[in-house]
C-alpha positions as CSV (number, residue, x, y, z in Angstrom):
1,M,27.9,10.3,5.4
2,T,26.1,7.5,6.8
3,R,22.7,7.3,5.0
4,C,19.3,6.1,6.9
5,Y,16.4,5.2,4.8
6,F,13.2,5.8,6.1
7,D,10.7,5.7,3.1
8,H,9.7,2.1,3.2
9,N,6.6,2.6,2.4
10,A,7.8,3.5,-0.9
11,T,10.1,0.9,-1.3
12,T,12.0,-1.7,0.6
13,P,15.3,-3.3,-0.1
14,V,15.5,-6.9,-1.2
15,S,16.0,-8.9,2.1
16,P,18.9,-11.2,2.0
17,E,16.7,-14.9,2.6
18,V,14.4,-13.2,-0.6
19,F,17.9,-12.7,-2.4
20,E,18.9,-16.0,-1.6
21,A,15.9,-18.2,-2.8
22,M,15.3,-16.1,-5.8
23,A,18.7,-16.2,-7.2
24,P,18.4,-20.2,-8.3
25,L,15.5,-19.2,-10.1
26,L,17.6,-16.9,-12.6
27,R,20.5,-19.1,-13.0
28,E,19.3,-23.1,-12.6
29,D,15.7,-23.0,-12.3
30,F,14.7,-20.4,-15.4
31,G,12.3,-22.7,-17.2
32,N,8.9,-21.6,-18.4
33,A,6.4,-22.9,-16.1
34,S,4.0,-23.9,-19.1
35,S,6.5,-26.1,-20.7
36,I,6.2,-29.7,-20.2
37,H,9.8,-30.3,-20.0
38,H,11.9,-31.0,-16.9
39,Y,13.0,-27.3,-16.9
40,G,9.6,-26.6,-17.1
41,Q,8.0,-28.5,-14.5
42,R,10.8,-27.6,-11.9
43,A,9.6,-23.9,-12.5
44,K,6.3,-24.7,-11.7
45,R,6.8,-26.6,-8.8
46,H,8.4,-23.3,-7.5
47,L,5.7,-21.2,-8.8
48,E,3.3,-23.0,-7.0
49,S,5.4,-23.2,-3.9
50,A,5.2,-19.6,-3.9
51,R,1.3,-19.4,-4.3
52,R,0.9,-21.6,-1.2
53,Q,3.5,-19.6,0.7
54,V,1.3,-16.4,0.0
55,A,-1.9,-17.8,0.4
56,G,-0.7,-19.3,3.8
57,L,0.3,-15.6,5.1
58,I,-3.3,-14.1,4.3
59,H,-5.2,-17.0,5.1
60,A,-6.4,-17.7,1.3
61,Q,-6.5,-20.9,-0.9
62,P,-3.6,-21.4,-3.0
63,Q,-5.9,-21.0,-6.3
64,E,-7.5,-18.0,-5.2
65,I,-4.0,-16.2,-5.9
66,V,-3.0,-14.8,-9.2
67,F,0.2,-13.6,-9.5
68,L,0.4,-10.3,-11.3
69,S,3.4,-7.3,-12.0
70,G,2.5,-5.2,-8.5
71,G,-0.1,-3.7,-6.8
72,T,-1.3,-1.5,-9.8
73,E,-2.1,-4.1,-11.9
74,A,-3.8,-6.2,-9.1
75,D,-6.1,-2.8,-8.3
76,N,-6.8,-2.4,-11.9
77,L,-7.5,-6.3,-12.6
78,A,-9.7,-5.9,-9.4
79,V,-11.5,-2.8,-10.6
80,F,-11.9,-3.6,-14.2
81,G,-12.3,-7.1,-14.2
82,T,-15.5,-7.0,-11.7
83,V,-17.4,-4.0,-13.1
84,R,-16.5,-4.5,-16.9
85,N,-17.9,-8.1,-16.0
86,A,-20.8,-7.2,-14.8
87,A,-24.3,-6.8,-16.2
88,R,-24.9,-3.6,-18.1
89,A,-27.5,-2.2,-15.5
90,A,-24.8,-2.3,-13.2
91,R,-23.0,0.5,-13.5
92,H,-22.1,2.0,-10.1
93,V,-18.8,2.1,-8.0
94,I,-17.8,3.1,-4.6
95,T,-14.6,3.9,-3.3
96,T,-12.8,6.9,-1.1
97,A,-11.7,10.2,-1.3
98,I,-8.1,8.3,0.2
99,E,-7.2,5.7,-2.3
100,H,-4.2,5.1,-4.0
101,P,-4.0,6.4,-7.4
102,A,-4.0,3.0,-8.5
103,V,-7.7,2.9,-7.5
104,L,-8.6,6.5,-8.3
105,G,-7.1,6.3,-11.7
106,A,-9.2,3.2,-12.4
107,C,-12.3,4.4,-11.1
108,A,-11.8,7.9,-13.4
109,Q,-11.6,6.1,-16.8
110,L,-14.8,3.8,-15.7
111,E,-16.2,7.3,-15.7
112,R,-14.8,7.9,-18.7
113,E,-17.1,5.1,-20.0
114,G,-20.1,5.8,-18.4
115,V,-20.0,4.0,-14.8
116,E,-20.8,6.4,-11.8
117,V,-18.5,6.6,-9.1
118,T,-19.3,7.8,-5.6
119,R,-16.1,9.2,-3.5
120,V,-16.8,8.8,0.3
121,A,-15.4,11.2,2.2
122,V,-13.3,9.9,5.3
123,S,-12.7,12.0,9.0
124,A,-10.1,14.0,10.1
125,E,-8.4,10.8,11.3
126,G,-8.7,9.5,8.2
127,V,-11.2,6.7,8.6
128,V,-14.2,5.8,6.2
129,D,-17.5,5.1,8.7
130,P,-18.9,1.8,7.4
131,E,-22.5,3.6,7.2
132,A,-21.2,6.2,4.7
133,I,-20.7,3.1,2.4
134,R,-24.1,1.6,3.1
135,R,-25.5,4.8,2.5
136,A,-23.7,5.4,-1.2
137,L,-24.9,2.0,-2.4
138,R,-27.5,2.1,-5.0
139,P,-29.1,-1.1,-6.1
140,E,-26.9,-0.8,-9.6
141,T,-24.0,-0.8,-7.4
142,V,-21.3,-3.2,-8.6
143,L,-18.2,-2.7,-6.7
144,V,-17.0,-1.4,-3.7
145,S,-13.0,-0.7,-3.1
146,V,-11.3,0.7,0.2
147,M,-7.4,0.1,0.6
148,H,-6.7,-1.4,4.2
149,A,-4.0,0.5,5.1
150,N,-3.4,4.0,3.8
151,N,-0.3,4.7,1.9
152,E,0.4,8.1,3.5
153,L,-1.1,8.8,6.9
154,G,-1.1,5.0,7.6
155,T,-4.3,4.6,9.1
156,V,-6.1,1.3,9.0
157,Q,-9.9,1.2,7.7
158,P,-12.4,-1.2,9.4
159,I,-12.5,-3.2,6.4
160,G,-14.4,-6.0,8.3
161,E,-17.4,-4.0,8.8
162,I,-17.2,-2.6,5.7
163,A,-17.1,-6.1,4.1
164,R,-20.2,-6.9,6.1
165,V,-21.8,-3.9,4.5
166,A,-21.1,-5.0,1.1
167,R,-21.6,-8.5,1.3
168,E,-25.5,-7.9,2.5
169,A,-26.0,-5.6,-0.3
170,G,-24.9,-8.5,-2.7
171,V,-21.9,-6.3,-4.0
172,A,-18.2,-7.7,-4.4
173,F,-15.8,-5.5,-2.1
174,H,-11.8,-5.3,-3.2
175,S,-9.5,-3.9,-0.8
176,D,-6.2,-2.5,-1.6
177,G,-4.0,-4.4,0.9
178,V,-0.6,-3.1,-0.4
179,Q,0.4,-1.4,2.5
180,A,-1.1,-3.4,5.1
181,L,0.6,-6.7,4.3
182,G,3.6,-7.2,6.6
183,K,2.7,-4.3,8.7
184,I,-0.7,-5.9,10.4
185,P,-2.4,-9.4,10.2
186,V,-4.6,-10.0,7.4
187,D,-6.4,-12.4,7.2
188,V,-8.6,-12.4,4.0
189,A,-11.6,-15.1,5.3
190,A,-11.7,-13.4,8.7
191,L,-12.2,-9.8,7.0
192,G,-14.7,-11.3,4.4
193,V,-13.3,-9.4,1.3
194,D,-13.4,-10.7,-2.3
195,L,-10.7,-9.1,-3.6
196,Y,-7.1,-8.4,-2.5
197,S,-4.1,-6.4,-3.7
198,V,-0.9,-7.1,-2.6
199,S,2.8,-5.8,-3.5
200,G,6.1,-7.7,-3.1
201,H,8.6,-4.9,-3.0
202,K,6.6,-3.1,-0.2
203,V,7.4,-6.7,1.8
204,Y,11.4,-7.0,0.9
205,A,11.1,-8.5,-2.4
206,P,11.6,-7.2,-5.7
207,K,9.9,-4.3,-7.6
208,G,7.6,-6.3,-10.6
209,E,5.5,-8.8,-8.6
210,G,2.7,-8.8,-6.7
211,A,-0.7,-11.0,-6.6
212,L,-4.4,-10.7,-6.3
213,F,-6.3,-12.5,-3.8
214,V,-10.0,-13.8,-5.8
215,R,-11.8,-15.3,-3.5
216,R,-13.5,-18.6,-5.1
217,G,-16.7,-17.6,-7.2
218,T,-16.1,-14.4,-7.3
219,A,-16.9,-12.9,-10.6
220,I,-14.2,-11.8,-12.3
221,G,-13.4,-10.8,-16.3
222,S,-9.9,-10.6,-17.9
223,V,-8.7,-6.9,-18.7
224,Q,-5.7,-8.5,-20.9
225,F,-5.7,-11.1,-23.5
226,G,-3.4,-13.9,-24.8
227,G,-2.4,-17.4,-23.2
228,H,-4.5,-19.2,-20.4
229,H,-2.1,-18.4,-17.4
230,E,-3.3,-18.1,-13.8
231,R,-6.2,-19.4,-14.3
232,D,-7.3,-17.5,-17.4
233,R,-7.1,-14.2,-15.3
234,R,-3.8,-12.8,-16.6
235,P,-2.4,-13.9,-19.5
236,G,1.8,-14.0,-19.9
237,T,4.5,-16.3,-18.8
238,E,4.9,-16.0,-15.0
239,N,7.7,-14.2,-13.4
240,V,8.4,-17.3,-11.3
241,P,11.6,-15.8,-9.7
242,G,9.4,-12.9,-8.6
243,A,6.6,-15.2,-7.3
244,V,9.1,-17.0,-5.7
245,A,10.6,-13.6,-4.1
246,L,7.2,-13.0,-3.3
247,G,6.9,-16.1,-1.4
248,R,9.9,-16.0,0.4
249,A,8.7,-12.7,1.5
250,A,5.5,-13.9,2.9
251,E,7.5,-16.7,4.5
252,W,9.6,-14.3,6.4
253,L,6.4,-12.7,7.7
254,A,4.4,-15.7,8.5
255,E,7.6,-16.2,11.4
256,N,8.5,-12.8,11.9
257,Q,5.6,-10.1,11.3
258,D,4.4,-10.0,14.9
259,A,7.9,-9.2,16.6
260,E,8.7,-6.9,14.0
261,A,5.8,-5.0,14.3
262,E,6.1,-4.3,17.6
263,R,9.4,-3.2,17.3
264,L,8.7,-0.6,14.5
265,R,6.3,0.7,16.6
266,A,8.1,1.6,19.3
267,L,10.6,3.2,17.0
268,R,7.6,5.1,15.6
269,D,6.3,6.6,18.6
270,G,9.7,7.4,20.3
271,L,10.3,9.4,17.0
272,E,6.9,11.1,17.3
273,R,7.3,11.9,21.0
274,A,10.9,13.3,20.6
275,L,9.9,15.3,17.7
276,L,6.4,16.7,19.3
277,D,8.9,17.8,22.5
278,R,11.4,19.2,20.1
279,V,10.1,21.2,17.4
280,P,7.6,23.8,17.8
281,A,4.3,24.3,15.7
282,C,4.2,20.3,14.3
283,G,1.8,17.5,14.9
284,V,0.6,14.0,13.5
285,N,-1.8,13.7,10.8
286,G,-4.1,11.3,11.4
287,A,-2.8,10.3,15.0
288,G,-6.4,9.5,16.5
289,A,-6.7,6.3,14.1
290,P,-5.4,3.3,14.1
291,R,-2.4,2.8,12.3
292,T,0.2,0.7,10.3
293,P,2.9,0.4,13.0
294,N,5.7,2.1,11.1
295,T,4.5,5.1,9.6
296,S,4.1,8.4,10.6
297,N,2.8,12.0,8.7
298,M,3.8,14.5,10.6
299,Y,3.3,18.5,9.5
300,F,6.0,21.2,10.4
301,D,4.4,24.2,10.1
302,G,5.9,27.4,8.4
303,I,7.9,25.4,6.1
304,A,7.7,23.8,2.8
305,G,7.3,20.0,3.0
306,E,9.8,19.5,-0.2
307,A,12.4,21.7,1.3
308,L,12.3,19.5,4.7
309,V,12.7,16.3,2.5
310,I,15.9,17.6,0.1
311,A,17.8,19.1,3.7
312,L,17.3,15.7,5.3
313,D,18.5,14.6,2.1
314,L,21.7,16.4,2.2
315,K,22.0,15.5,6.0
316,G,21.9,11.6,4.9
317,F,18.2,10.6,5.8
318,A,15.6,9.6,3.1
319,V,12.0,10.7,4.1
320,S,8.7,11.5,1.7
321,G,6.9,14.1,1.1
322,G,3.9,11.9,0.4
323,A,3.4,9.1,-1.9
324,A,6.3,8.1,-4.3
325,C,4.2,7.8,-7.3
326,S,3.1,11.1,-6.8
327,S,6.4,13.2,-6.5
328,G,7.0,16.1,-8.4
329,A,2.8,16.9,-8.0
330,V,2.6,20.7,-7.4
331,E,-1.0,20.1,-6.1
332,P,-0.6,19.4,-2.1
333,S,-1.6,15.8,-1.0
334,H,-5.3,14.4,-2.4
335,V,-4.7,12.6,1.0
336,L,-4.2,15.3,3.3
337,T,-6.5,17.5,1.9
338,A,-9.6,14.8,2.4
339,I,-8.7,14.6,6.1
340,G,-9.4,18.6,6.1
341,L,-5.8,20.2,6.0
342,S,-5.5,23.3,4.5
343,P,-3.1,23.5,1.3
344,E,-0.4,25.2,3.4
345,R,-0.7,22.5,6.0
346,A,-0.8,19.8,4.0
347,R,2.3,21.2,1.9
348,S,4.7,21.3,5.5
349,S,3.9,17.5,5.8
350,I,6.0,14.7,5.6
351,R,6.0,10.8,5.3
352,F,8.4,8.5,7.7
353,S,7.8,4.8,7.3
354,L,10.2,2.7,9.3
355,G,11.5,-0.9,8.3
356,R,13.8,-3.8,8.9
357,L,17.2,-1.3,7.9
358,N,16.1,1.0,10.9
359,T,17.4,1.1,14.7
360,A,16.9,3.3,17.7
361,G,20.1,5.0,17.1
362,Q,19.1,5.8,13.6
363,V,15.8,7.4,15.0
364,E,17.8,9.8,17.3
365,A,20.2,10.7,14.5
366,L,16.8,11.7,12.2
367,V,15.2,13.6,15.2
368,E,18.4,15.5,15.4
369,A,18.8,16.1,12.1
370,V,14.7,17.2,11.7
371,A,15.1,19.5,14.6
372,G,18.1,21.3,13.1
373,A,16.4,21.3,9.4
374,V,13.1,23.0,10.5
375,E,14.9,25.7,12.8
376,R,17.1,26.6,9.8
377,L,14.2,26.5,7.3
378,R,12.3,29.0,9.4
379,R,14.8,31.1,9.9
380,V,15.1,31.6,6.2
381,S,11.8,30.8,5.1
382,P,9.4,33.8,4.2
383,V,6.5,31.9,5.7
384,G,8.3,31.0,8.8
385,R,9.0,34.7,9.2
386,D,5.7,35.6,8.9
387,R,4.8,32.7,11.5
388,A,7.9,34.3,14.0
């Protein structure tokens, strides 16, 4: 059976160029970047080169890049590092109802520590209104955190406008850019963000490496303690192979991102048109909003999305019922219910996220598989029989 991977928002394979760049760091240049001898200094040069590559992709300064273990740690450092470093009187955070659990979970912990959190609602298309952020501001607000692109819907938030609102209020602004990097252009200088999280395994680098952009002058404290690595932002021996991998992925994106985005947009749009034409009682969640070019979240009324995911896997197609970090959850997606979907429709939704592995032929085969699986599931499902 030929298998086709349509779950690139969950993770991506390591690309050939990234693997090639990373391999020597595991074999020859294995030194500790903090060591002053030959091996350590070679590792240090590789680390700083990677820092320049990541900074270049997002239009930052190299010294504003902090290497971490991934997007979750980057989000946690941004949220906890900002709030716990603030004056005790500044104890209010604003975020949205559709954030990744890395942000929502951090905010829930802050609430247990006595910090007040406002979760701003989004529109039916999954977009937050910058004026809603403005209305939520208080004198004691210390941080606003709004993701750049949603992991389930692909909807892109008006980050530049929200950043202006936060800046006018003198409040730090963080954006989780894990699902935006590599899919849409990211210019942290133009956006005006103070903190911006990215993750390697979403852009064809390995798992276990990410970065946080910290604008120069942004007040942020440490949340881990030990050595003085990463300008005292993140102690511990740096993962130099991982940083080099992320740097090489960033370099590839700087050269190829625009063309790849257009290719994926054409494939994604073709997939949606074909399914809307072939399959009754289905639709695209968040279709009215700007979206990342590779992501489609669709509902298929009358069936369980989990059953469709399994049926497609048996046919050789990997898709997702939502966020991979939420797999196994019995509750419907918090993102889909936040945009107004009923629990039943939220549970009938699945996500297709395309990437470098996908071709037009694979999309055509996926359409056939989805159409056939939905028809079969509706015949045997009690919900499907009720629909009929």
